[in-house]
C-alpha positions in Angstrom: 13.1 -12.5 -8.3 13.3 -12.2 -4.5 11.4 -14.7 -2.3 10.0 -12.0 -0.1 8.9 -8.4 -0.8 8.7 -6.0 2.1 6.1 -3.3 1.3 6.4 0.1 3.1 3.7 2.7 2.6 4.8 6.2 3.6 3.3 9.7 3.9 5.4 12.6 5.3 7.7 10.4 7.3 11.0 11.5 5.7 12.6 11.7 9.1 11.5 8.2 10.2 11.7 6.3 7.0 15.5 5.6 7.1 15.0 3.6 10.3 12.5 1.3 8.6 14.7 0.9 5.6 17.8 0.1 7.7 15.8 -2.5 9.6 15.1 -4.3 6.3 18.8 -4.1 5.3 19.8 -5.6 8.6 17.7 -8.7 8.2 19.3 -12.1 8.7 17.3 -13.3 5.7 19.0 -12.2 2.5 16.6 -12.7 -0.4 14.4 -9.6 0.2 13.0 -6.9 -2.1 12.0 -3.7 -0.4 9.2 -1.6 -2.1 8.6 1.9 -0.6 5.4 3.5 -1.9 5.1 7.3 -1.3 1.5 8.4 -0.9 2.2 11.9 -2.4 4.2 13.2 0.5 4.7 16.9 0.8 7.9 16.7 2.9 11.5 15.7 1.8 10.7 12.0 1.3 11.7 12.0 -2.4 15.1 13.6 -1.5 15.6 11.0 1.2 14.9 8.2 -1.1 17.2 9.5 -3.8 20.1 8.7 -1.4 19.4 4.9 -1.6 20.6 2.5 -4.2 18.5 0.1 -6.2 18.1 -2.4 -3.3 15.1 -0.2 -2.4 12.4 0.3 -5.1 10.8 3.8 -4.7 7.4 4.4 -6.2 5.8 7.9 -5.8 2.1 8.4 -6.3 0.9 11.6 -7.7 -2.2 11.9 -5.5 -2.8 11.0 -1.9 -5.1 8.0 -1.7 -4.7 6.6 1.8 -3.0 3.7 3.5 -5.1 0.9 1.9 -4.6 2.1 -1.7 -0.9 2.7 -1.1 -0.3 -0.8 0.3 -2.2 -2.2 -2.8 0.2 -0.3 -5.1 3.1 -1.9 -3.2 1.6 -5.4 -3.6 0.9 -5.0 -7.3 4.4 -3.7 -7.9 6.2 -6.4 -5.8 7.9 -9.2 -7.6 7.7 -11.8 -4.8 5.1 -14.4 -4.0 5.2 -13.4 -0.3 4.6 -10.0 1.1 5.7 -8.5 4.5 4.2 -5.3 5.6 6.3 -2.6 7.3 5.0 0.9 8.1 7.4 3.8 7.6 7.4 4.8 11.2 8.2 1.3 12.5 10.9 -1.3 12.2 11.5 -5.1 11.9 13.6 -7.0 14.4 16.7 -8.3 12.6 15.5 -11.9 12.5 11.9 -11.1 11.6 11.7 -12.1 8.0 13.8 -15.3 8.6 11.4 -16.4 11.4 8.3 -15.4 9.4 9.4 -17.4 6.4 10.3 -20.4 8.5 6.9 -20.3 10.2 4.8 -20.0 7.1 6.8 -22.8 5.4 5.9 -25.1 8.3 2.2 -24.6 8.2 -0.9 -24.6 6.0 -1.8 -21.0 6.7 -1.6 -18.1 4.2 -0.5 -15.4 6.7 1.6 -15.2 9.9 1.2 -12.1 12.2 3.8 -11.7 14.9 3.6 -10.2 18.4 4.8 -6.6 18.7 7.0 -4.4 20.8 5.2 -1.1 21.4 7.3 2.0 22.1 5.4 4.9 23.5 6.2 8.5 22.7 7.8 8.9 26.1 10.2 6.0 25.4 8.4 3.4 27.6 8.1 -0.1 26.2 5.3 -2.6 26.4 4.5 -5.8 24.6 1.5 -7.0 22.6 2.0 -10.7 22.8 -0.3 -13.0 20.8 -1.1 -16.5 21.8 0.6 -18.9 19.2 -2.4 -20.5 17.4 -4.2 -20.8 14.1 -6.7 -18.0 13.8 -10.1 -18.7 12.1 -13.0 -16.6 11.1 -14.8 -17.7 14.3 -12.0 -16.3 16.4 -12.2 -12.9 14.6 -16.0 -12.6 15.1 -15.6 -11.3 18.6 -12.6 -9.0 18.1 -9.4 -8.4 16.0 -7.2 -10.9 18.0 -4.3 -10.3 15.6 -4.0 -6.5 16.0 -2.2 -4.4 13.3 -0.9 -6.0 10.1 2.6 -4.6 10.5 5.2 -7.3 10.5 2.8 -9.8 9.0 3.8 -12.1 6.1 1.2 -13.2 3.5 1.0 -15.3 0.4 0.4 -12.9 -2.4 -2.1 -15.3 -4.1 -4.3 -15.2 -1.0 -4.3 -11.4 -0.8 -5.2 -11.2 -4.5 -7.9 -13.8 -4.0 -9.8 -11.6 -1.5 -9.3 -8.4 -3.4 -6.3 -6.9 -1.4 -7.1 -3.9 0.9 -10.3 -2.0 0.6 -9.2 1.4 -0.8 -12.5 3.0 0.5 -11.5 2.2 4.1 -9.4 4.5 6.1 -10.2 2.8 9.4 -9.9 -0.8 10.5 -8.5 -1.7 7.1 -6.3 -4.4 8.8 -9.3 -6.1 10.5 -11.3 -5.9 7.3 -8.6 -7.8 5.4 -8.3 -10.4 8.2 -12.0 -11.1 8.2 -12.1 -11.6 4.4 -9.0 -13.8 4.4 -10.2 -15.9 7.4 -13.4 -16.8 5.5 -11.3 -18.8 3.0 -7.9 -19.4 4.6 -6.4 -20.0 8.0 -4.1 -17.4 9.6 -1.5 -17.8 12.3 -0.7 -15.7 15.3 3.0 -15.9 16.4 4.0 -15.3 20.0 7.4 -13.9 19.2 7.7 -10.1 19.1 9.3 -9.5 15.7 7.9 -6.0 15.0 8.6 -2.7 16.7 5.6 -0.3 16.6 6.1 3.3 17.6 3.1 5.1 18.9 2.2 8.7 19.3 3.7 9.6 15.8 2.2 12.6 14.0 0.0 11.6 11.0 -1.1 8.4 12.7 -4.9 8.3 12.6 -5.5 6.9 16.1 -7.0 10.0 17.6 -10.7 10.7 18.3 -10.5 13.4 15.6 -9.2 11.0 13.1 -12.0 8.5 13.8 -14.6 11.2 13.5 -13.3 12.4 10.2 -13.5 8.9 8.8 -16.9 8.0 10.3 -18.2 7.2 6.8 -15.4 4.7 6.5 -16.2 3.2 9.9 -19.8 2.8 8.7 -18.6 1.1 5.5 -16.7 -1.4 7.6 -19.7 -2.1 9.8 -22.0 -2.6 6.8 -19.5 -4.9 5.1 -19.0 -7.1 8.1 -22.5 -7.2 9.7 -22.6 -10.9 9.2 -19.0 -11.6 9.9 -18.9 -10.2 13.4 -20.9 -11.3 16.5 -23.9 -9.3 17.4 -22.2 -8.1 20.6 -19.1 -6.9 18.7 -21.1 -5.2 16.0 -23.2 -3.4 18.6 -20.1 -2.2 20.5 -18.7 -0.7 17.3 -21.9 1.2 16.7 -21.9 2.3 20.3 -18.4 3.6 20.1 -19.1 5.5 16.9 -22.2 7.0 18.6 -20.0 8.4 21.4 -17.6 9.9 18.8 -20.4 11.6 17.1 -22.0 12.8 20.3 -18.8 14.4 21.5 -18.5 16.2 18.2 -22.0 17.7 18.5 -23.4 15.5 15.7 -26.5 14.6 17.7 -28.6 13.1 14.9 -25.9 10.7 13.9 -25.2 9.8 17.5 -28.8 8.9 18.1 -28.9 6.8 15.0 -25.8 4.9 16.0 -27.1 4.2 19.5 -30.2 2.9 17.9 -28.2 0.6 15.7 -26.3 -0.7 18.7 -29.6 -1.5 20.4 -30.9 -3.2 17.3 -27.8 -5.4 17.0 -27.6 -6.3 20.7 -30.5 -5.1 22.8 -29.2 -6.4 26.1 -26.9 -3.7 27.4 -28.4 -0.9 29.6 -25.8 1.7 28.7 -27.1 1.8 25.1 -30.5 2.9 26.3 -29.0 5.2 29.0 -27.0 7.2 26.4 -29.7 7.2 23.8 -32.1 8.9 26.1 -29.5 11.3 27.3 -28.4 12.2 23.8 -32.0 12.8 22.7 -32.3 15.3 25.6 -29.4 17.4 24.3 -25.6 17.8 24.5 -25.7 19.0 28.2 -27.6 15.9 29.2 -25.3 13.7 27.3 -22.2 15.3 29.0 -23.8 14.9 32.4 -24.8 11.3 31.8 -21.2 10.5 30.6 -19.8 12.1 33.8 -22.0 10.1 36.0 -21.4 6.9 34.2 -17.6 7.3 34.1 -17.6 8.2 37.8 -19.6 5.2 38.7 -17.3 2.9 36.7 -14.2 4.4 38.4 -15.8 3.9 41.8 -16.7 0.3 41.0 -13.2 -0.4 39.8 -11.8 0.8 43.2 -14.2 -1.3 45.1 -13.4 -4.6 43.3 
């Protein structure tokens, strides 16, 4: 049995998957099992995987179930007590697993999440550097200070203790897991960039359209964590969802979300401003948004 299992969920990333696989093979840490779980891809993923030997375990699902469920399949089929997450369109730095194992061995936390190198679609690079520190449930109340779960290493027992990823969530599934883990166990943010995250890739659900299509999932997240997040952060998420709905002409849902934002944190004037504008119709909402954004832009230039 390997001491670490790298779990890679994939969906229609046949062209990018080899980069992720090679980054695992290039690790300075030797005792690694790599589990690739195919979420019923419709491209050439199966053919690509057929070219690899048994150092990579390939599991193909018959039906598409989403990222959370696919990661859970990987965890359940892994043979190791520690799990590292690697998305199919990203890669690990060569020393990533070695550093992660060394860090988790030296602490009393159940998960270590590293800083990231972010590569934009135009090739530009920026860094998401975390402050090295133990992260608690209180830290996560205000925001997801850990970011995406890619590159993180976790004790399998802890993941199983909190029920793994929520298969009904297709939005904020990382944050959801962090919140549940941190209630019972400490996590650790590592200031070393060990994970390379590529942005602007097709099929990534980071667009406004993707958020709108999964608005029921967003609401499930909010309902689950109403008591785990601060009132301000909960209100902000309702407020953001309200704007998504308003821009998609779903006026009734937008009004309801603005009201939920006010109920959670009734001290921010923009909540009332947009609620009134939305109740007056889409044209009034658009006009209000234009005025508000212009005022914010002017204020930023004056400060």
